[in-house]
N, CA and C atoms as an extended XYZ file, in Angstrom:
348
Properties=species:S:1:pos:R:3:atomname:S:1:resname:S:1:resid:I:1 pbc="F F F"
N        62.852       60.874       82.742 N   MET     1
C        63.859       61.562       81.960 CA  MET     1
C        63.814       63.075       82.205 C   MET     1
N        62.603       63.610       82.294 N   LYS     2
C        62.442       65.033       82.536 CA  LYS     2
C        63.046       65.429       83.889 C   LYS     2
N        62.837       64.591       84.882 N   ARG     3
C        63.393       64.868       86.222 CA  ARG     3
C        64.911       64.836       86.194 C   ARG     3
N        65.473       63.917       85.457 N   LEU     4
C        66.928       63.818       85.360 CA  LEU     4
C        67.510       65.097       84.762 C   LEU     4
N        66.879       65.611       83.733 N   ILE     5
C        67.350       66.848       83.105 CA  ILE     5
C        67.251       68.013       84.080 C   ILE     5
N        66.169       68.078       84.827 N   ILE     6
C        65.997       69.159       85.806 CA  ILE     6
C        67.047       69.049       86.903 C   ILE     6
N        67.294       67.851       87.400 N   VAL     7
C        68.305       67.642       88.448 CA  VAL     7
C        69.684       68.027       87.932 C   VAL     7
N        70.018       67.642       86.715 N   LEU     8
C        71.314       67.997       86.137 CA  LEU     8
C        71.448       69.509       85.957 C   LEU     8
N        70.381       70.155       85.521 N   PHE     9
C        70.402       71.597       85.340 CA  PHE     9
C        70.623       72.310       86.672 C   PHE     9
N        69.889       71.921       87.685 N   VAL    10
C        70.009       72.559       89.002 CA  VAL    10
C        71.382       72.304       89.607 C   VAL    10
N        71.894       71.105       89.489 N   SER    11
C        73.218       70.812       90.058 CA  SER    11
C        74.309       71.572       89.321 C   SER    11
N        74.169       71.740       88.013 N   THR    12
C        75.127       72.531       87.245 CA  THR    12
C        75.070       73.985       87.652 C   THR    12
N        73.879       74.478       87.866 N   LEU    13
C        73.697       75.867       88.264 CA  LEU    13
C        74.387       76.161       89.587 C   LEU    13
N        74.278       75.266       90.550 N   PHE    14
C        74.868       75.498       91.868 CA  PHE    14
C        76.316       75.051       91.981 C   PHE    14
N        76.831       74.310       91.010 N   SER    15
C        78.215       73.862       91.089 CA  SER    15
C        79.197       74.954       90.677 C   SER    15
N        78.727       75.976       89.982 N   CYS    16
C        79.579       77.083       89.567 CA  CYS    16
C        79.671       78.095       90.699 C   CYS    16
N        80.533       77.823       91.659 N   ASP    17
C        80.651       78.684       92.834 CA  ASP    17
C        81.569       79.857       92.524 C   ASP    17
N        81.032       81.052       92.586 N   ASN    18
C        81.808       82.259       92.346 CA  ASN    18
C        82.130       82.984       93.637 C   ASN    18
N        81.907       82.349       94.771 N   GLY    19
C        82.252       82.953       96.040 CA  GLY    19
C        81.170       83.846       96.601 C   GLY    19
N        81.577       84.691       97.539 N   GLU    20
C        80.673       85.622       98.214 CA  GLU    20
C        80.518       86.898       97.394 C   GLU    20
N        79.437       87.616       97.656 N   HIS    21
C        79.198       88.897       96.990 CA  HIS    21
C        79.795       90.025       97.822 C   HIS    21
N        80.422       90.970       97.131 N   TYR    22
C        81.001       92.149       97.773 CA  TYR    22
C        80.592       93.370       96.968 C   TYR    22
N        80.196       94.430       97.663 N   SER    23
C        79.889       95.669       96.965 CA  SER    23
C        80.570       96.818       97.691 C   SER    23
N        81.020       97.768       96.911 N   GLY    24
C        81.703       98.913       97.481 CA  GLY    24
C        82.313       99.757       96.388 C   GLY    24
N        83.272      100.577       96.761 N   ASP    25
C        83.934      101.487       95.835 CA  ASP    25
C        85.262      100.884       95.401 C   ASP    25
N        85.466      100.865       94.084 N   PHE    26
C        86.626      100.212       93.478 CA  PHE    26
C        87.498      101.248       92.790 C   PHE    26
N        88.806      101.044       92.908 N   ILE    27
C        89.763      101.859       92.159 CA  ILE    27
C        90.929      100.973       91.738 C   ILE    27
N        91.376      101.193       90.519 N   TYR    28
C        92.564      100.522       89.979 CA  TYR    28
C        93.463      101.624       89.472 C   TYR    28
N        94.604      101.783       90.120 N   TYR    29
C        95.487      102.887       89.783 CA  TYR    29
C        96.931      102.464       89.984 C   TYR    29
N        97.716      102.663       88.968 N   SER    30
C        99.158      102.422       89.044 CA  SER    30
C        99.507      101.033       89.588 C   SER    30
N        99.009      100.002       88.948 N   ASP    31
C        99.309       98.600       89.273 CA  ASP    31
C        98.784       98.132       90.630 C   ASP    31
N        97.820       98.827       91.184 N   ALA    32
C        97.205       98.397       92.439 CA  ALA    32
C        95.700       98.617       92.357 C   ALA    32
N        94.947       97.709       92.965 N   ALA    33
C        93.489       97.828       92.973 CA  ALA    33
C        92.979       97.602       94.390 C   ALA    33
N        91.908       98.330       94.722 N   VAL    34
C        91.340       98.269       96.066 CA  VAL    34
C        89.822       98.271       95.965 C   VAL    34
N        89.181       97.493       96.839 N   LEU    35
C        87.734       97.545       97.003 CA  LEU    35
C        87.456       97.985       98.429 C   LEU    35
N        86.771       99.117       98.567 N   GLN    36
C        86.419       99.640       99.889 CA  GLN    36
C        84.936       99.404      100.116 C   GLN    36
N        84.617       98.534      101.066 N   THR    37
C        83.233       98.272      101.435 CA  THR    37
C        82.927       99.115      102.676 C   THR    37
N        81.669       99.172      103.104 N   PRO    38
C        81.372       99.929      104.332 CA  PRO    38
C        82.098       99.390      105.569 C   PRO    38
N        82.461       98.100      105.546 N   GLU    39
C        83.097       97.485      106.723 CA  GLU    39
C        84.608       97.323      106.608 C   GLU    39
N        85.113       97.078      105.408 N   GLU    40
C        86.517       96.707      105.230 CA  GLU    40
C        87.096       97.330      103.971 C   GLU    40
N        88.415       97.237      103.873 N   VAL    41
C        89.133       97.580      102.648 CA  VAL    41
C        89.922       96.343      102.256 C   VAL    41
N        89.799       95.953      100.983 N   TYR    42
C        90.489       94.766      100.488 CA  TYR    42
C        91.400       95.145       99.330 C   TYR    42
N        92.604       94.607       99.346 N   GLY    43
C        93.433       94.676       98.159 CA  GLY    43
C        92.830       93.715       97.148 C   GLY    43
N        92.872       94.057       95.877 N   VAL    44
C        92.304       93.203       94.839 CA  VAL    44
C        93.442       92.539       94.084 C   VAL    44
N        93.343       91.234       93.911 N   ILE    45
C        94.342       90.500       93.146 CA  ILE    45
C        94.197       90.908       91.678 C   ILE    45
N        95.295       91.337       91.081 N   ILE    46
C        95.271       91.761       89.687 CA  ILE    46
C        95.303       90.516       88.802 C   ILE    46
N        94.160       90.250       88.188 N   ASN    47
C        94.028       89.133       87.255 CA  ASN    47
C        93.141       89.591       86.105 C   ASN    47
N        92.726       88.670       85.277 N   LYS    48
C        91.920       89.005       84.103 CA  LYS    48
C        90.610       89.708       84.485 C   LYS    48
N        89.934       89.229       85.525 N   LYS    49
C        88.663       89.831       85.955 CA  LYS    49
C        88.874       91.230       86.537 C   LYS    49
N        89.937       91.428       87.290 N   ALA    50
C        90.225       92.756       87.852 CA  ALA    50
C        90.529       93.743       86.733 C   ALA    50
N        91.251       93.312       85.713 N   GLU    51
C        91.547       94.183       84.580 CA  GLU    51
C        90.283       94.479       83.775 C   GLU    51
N        89.396       93.487       83.640 N   GLU    52
C        88.119       93.697       82.967 CA  GLU    52
C        87.274       94.713       83.750 C   GLU    52
N        87.263       94.585       85.064 N   LEU    53
C        86.527       95.519       85.911 CA  LEU    53
C        87.099       96.929       85.782 C   LEU    53
N        88.413       97.044       85.730 N   ALA    54
C        89.051       98.352       85.578 CA  ALA    54
C        88.654       99.006       84.253 C   ALA    54
N        88.561       98.210       83.202 N   GLN    55
C        88.142       98.743       81.903 CA  GLN    55
C        86.695       99.234       81.951 C   GLN    55
N        85.823       98.463       82.581 N   LYS    56
C        84.421       98.872       82.715 CA  LYS    56
C        84.302      100.114       83.583 C   LYS    56
N        85.141      100.216       84.599 N   ALA    57
C        85.101      101.357       85.514 CA  ALA    57
C        85.491      102.655       84.815 C   ALA    57
N        86.388      102.581       83.835 N   LYS    58
C        86.854      103.784       83.140 CA  LYS    58
C        85.709      104.588       82.524 C   LYS    58
N        84.643      103.919       82.117 N   THR    59
C        83.528      104.632       81.492 CA  THR    59
C        82.783      105.529       82.495 C   THR    59
N        82.983      105.295       83.792 N   PHE    60
C        82.305      106.074       84.821 CA  PHE    60
C        83.230      107.055       85.546 C   PHE    60
N        84.507      107.031       85.204 N   GLN    61
C        85.477      107.892       85.877 CA  GLN    61
C        85.705      109.176       85.090 C   GLN    61
N        85.729      110.299       85.785 N   LYS    62
C        86.107      111.563       85.162 CA  LYS    62
C        87.628      111.725       85.222 C   LYS    62
N        88.211      111.199       86.309 N   GLU    63
C        89.656      111.228       86.499 CA  GLU    63
C        90.108      109.823       86.874 C   GLU    63
N        91.352      109.459       86.594 N   PRO    64
C        91.828      108.103       86.905 CA  PRO    64
C        91.749      107.745       88.391 C   PRO    64
N        91.699      108.743       89.256 N   THR    65
C        91.657      108.483       90.699 CA  THR    65
C        90.234      108.406       91.254 C   THR    65
N        89.218      108.526       90.383 N   ASP    66
C        87.824      108.423       90.833 CA  ASP    66
C        87.466      106.973       91.139 C   ASP    66
N        86.764      106.770       92.237 N   MET    67
C        86.290      105.434       92.584 CA  MET    67
C        84.965      105.174       91.870 C   MET    67
N        84.672      103.900       91.658 N   VAL    68
C        83.466      103.476       90.974 CA  VAL    68
C        82.750      102.463       91.851 C   VAL    68
N        81.439      102.555       91.948 N   ARG    69
C        80.635      101.625       92.756 CA  ARG    69
C        80.492      100.305       91.994 C   ARG    69
N        80.876       99.209       92.619 N   VAL    70
C        80.813       97.906       91.964 CA  VAL    70
C        80.170       96.873       92.873 C   VAL    70
N        79.679       95.827       92.245 N   GLU    71
C        79.252       94.627       92.959 CA  GLU    71
C        79.911       93.460       92.238 C   GLU    71
N        80.650       92.664       92.998 N   VAL    72
C        81.390       91.539       92.437 CA  VAL    72
C        81.209       90.320       93.338 C   VAL    72
N        81.596       89.179       92.825 N   SER    73
C        81.683       88.008       93.692 CA  SER    73
C        83.087       87.441       93.551 C   SER    73
N        83.537       86.831       94.632 N   GLY    74
C        84.894       86.301       94.643 CA  GLY    74
C        85.224       85.687       95.989 C   GLY    74
N        86.507       85.465       96.184 N   PHE    75
C        86.990       84.805       97.396 CA  PHE    75
C        88.025       85.678       98.097 C   PHE    75
N        87.956       85.706       99.412 N   LEU    76
C        88.968       86.409      100.204 CA  LEU    76
C        90.126       85.466      100.481 C   LEU    76
N        91.318       85.989      100.312 N   ILE    77
C        92.528       85.211      100.556 CA  ILE    77
C        93.362       85.976      101.582 C   ILE    77
N        93.724       85.334      102.701 N   PRO    78
C        94.556       86.033      103.694 CA  PRO    78
C        95.916       86.368      103.086 C   PRO    78
N        96.410       87.561      103.393 N   LYS    79
C        97.718       87.938      102.860 CA  LYS    79
C        98.811       87.171      103.592 C   LYS    79
N        99.887       86.992      102.928 N   ASP    80
C       101.053       86.351      103.512 CA  ASP    80
C       101.602       87.259      104.602 C   ASP    80
N       102.122       86.702      105.660 N   SER    81
C       102.618       87.507      106.781 CA  SER    81
C       103.772       88.424      106.379 C   SER    81
N       104.465       88.105      105.288 N   LEU    82
C       105.579       88.934      104.833 CA  LEU    82
C       105.131       90.052      103.887 C   LEU    82
N       103.875       90.019      103.466 N   GLU    83
C       103.360       91.025      102.549 CA  GLU    83
C       102.887       92.266      103.294 C   GLU    83
N       102.975       93.394      102.623 N   GLU    84
C       102.404       94.626      103.158 CA  GLU    84
C       100.973       94.734      102.663 C   GLU    84
N       100.189       95.549      103.335 N   GLY    85
C        98.839       95.802      102.848 CA  GLY    85
C        97.764       95.303      103.787 C   GLY    85
N        96.559       95.263      103.257 N   TRP    86
C        95.392       94.874      104.037 CA  TRP    86
C        95.422       93.388      104.366 C   TRP    86
N        94.746       92.982      105.446 N   PRO    87
C        94.794       91.580      105.884 CA  PRO    87
C        94.274       90.568      104.853 C   PRO    87
N        93.319       90.992      103.989 N   PHE    88
C        92.763       90.075      102.999 CA  PHE    88
C        92.831       90.676      101.604 C   PHE    88
N        93.043       89.784      100.629 N   LYS    89
C        93.004       90.159       99.217 CA  LYS    89
C        91.756       89.528       98.623 C   LYS    89
N        91.142       90.229       97.689 N   LEU    90
C        89.942       89.734       97.031 CA  LEU    90
C        90.295       89.220       95.646 C   LEU    90
N        89.955       87.969       95.391 N   ASP    91
C        90.130       87.354       94.076 CA  ASP    91
C        88.769       87.405       93.377 C   ASP    91
N        88.598       88.336       92.447 N   ILE    92
C        87.313       88.534       91.771 CA  ILE    92
C        87.070       87.418       90.760 C   ILE    92
N        85.903       86.805       90.838 N   LYS    93
C        85.522       85.741       89.919 CA  LYS    93
C        84.409       86.160       88.970 C   LYS    93
N        83.571       87.118       89.413 N   LYS    94
C        82.438       87.537       88.587 CA  LYS    94
C        82.135       89.008       88.844 C   LYS    94
N        81.881       89.754       87.764 N   ILE    95
C        81.477       91.156       87.863 CA  ILE    95
C        79.958       91.198       87.741 C   ILE    95
N        79.296       91.732       88.754 N   ILE    96
C        77.835       91.779       88.764 CA  ILE    96
C        77.337       93.126       88.246 C   ILE    96
N        77.904       94.235       88.768 N   SER    97
C        77.490       95.551       88.291 CA  SER    97
C        78.599       96.571       88.503 C   SER    97
N        78.545       97.625       87.671 N   VAL    98
C        79.492       98.734       87.748 CA  VAL    98
C        78.702      100.007       87.496 C   VAL    98
N        78.874      101.009       88.370 N   LYS    99
C        78.194      102.280       88.153 CA  LYS    99
C        78.980      103.400       88.834 C   LYS    99
N        78.648      104.618       88.481 N   ALA   100
C        79.326      105.776       89.049 CA  ALA   100
C        78.938      105.959       90.509 C   ALA   100
N        79.849      106.496       91.280 N   VAL   101
C        79.559      106.850       92.675 CA  VAL   101
C        78.803      108.171       92.659 C   VAL   101
N        77.721      108.238       93.402 N   ASP   102
C        76.944      109.474       93.529 CA  ASP   102
C        77.833      110.512       94.216 C   ASP   102
N        78.037      111.677       93.587 N   PRO   103
C        78.922      112.693       94.184 CA  PRO   103
C        78.525      113.105       95.598 C   PRO   103
N        77.237      113.040       95.919 N   SER   104
C        76.806      113.414       97.268 CA  SER   104
C        77.250      112.396       98.309 C   SER   104
N        77.587      111.163       97.869 N   GLU   105
C        78.056      110.120       98.790 CA  GLU   105
C        79.571      110.081       98.896 C   GLU   105
N        80.249      110.771       98.011 N   SER   106
C        81.707      110.721       97.968 CA  SER   106
C        82.302      111.404       99.184 C   SER   106
N        83.331      110.777       99.752 N   GLN   107
C        84.035      111.352      100.895 CA  GLN   107
C        85.413      111.870      100.490 C   GLN   107
N        85.656      111.936       99.190 N   VAL   108
C        86.941      112.389       98.687 CA  VAL   108
C        86.951      113.910       98.606 C   VAL   108
N        88.004      114.491       99.119 N   ILE   109
C        88.180      115.938       99.042 CA  ILE   109
C        89.284      116.199       98.037 C   ILE   109
N        88.984      116.986       97.014 N   LYS   110
C        89.978      117.293       95.996 CA  LYS   110
C        90.494      118.701       96.232 C   LYS   110
N        91.805      118.843       96.193 N   ILE   111
C        92.445      120.135       96.401 CA  ILE   111
C        93.062      120.554       95.078 C   ILE   111
N        92.721      121.728       94.651 N   GLU   112
C        93.273      122.262       93.409 CA  GLU   112
C        94.146      123.459       93.742 C   GLU   112
N        95.260      123.524       93.071 N   LYS   113
C        96.175      124.638       93.271 CA  LYS   113
C        95.755      125.773       92.356 C   LYS   113
N        95.588      126.954       92.922 N   GLN   114
C        95.232      128.110       92.136 CA  GLN   114
C        96.463      128.994       91.976 C   GLN   114
N        96.730      129.332       90.744 N   ILE   115
C        97.876      130.191       90.461 CA  ILE   115
C        97.379      131.619       90.269 C   ILE   115
N        97.999      132.557       90.988 N   LYS   116
C        97.587      133.971       90.891 CA  LYS   116
C        98.584      134.758       90.120 C   LYS   116
């Protein structure tokens, strides 16, 4: 009986497939979301998990256009040939971590207009 419970527990644990892990910089701005990894850029499918991630990201953003370092799991879906954008969209299934991007790692250049 003990073995049966262990087998059921292990099979349940592995049956919940949340896809592959992806980590990179995330931004959700004006009805569009993007995950930029060191290798690729993915459009993010806007669903409940993406909106939850956007809410968590807000706590680390100084401005709405700031990217946030995230680790998520999900599935890549090839874009339709008639769609614009990146070749793959990411369907987020699980949020693993969210944190601020270290300013020394940021490649964003901000330009401010100075009025004289």
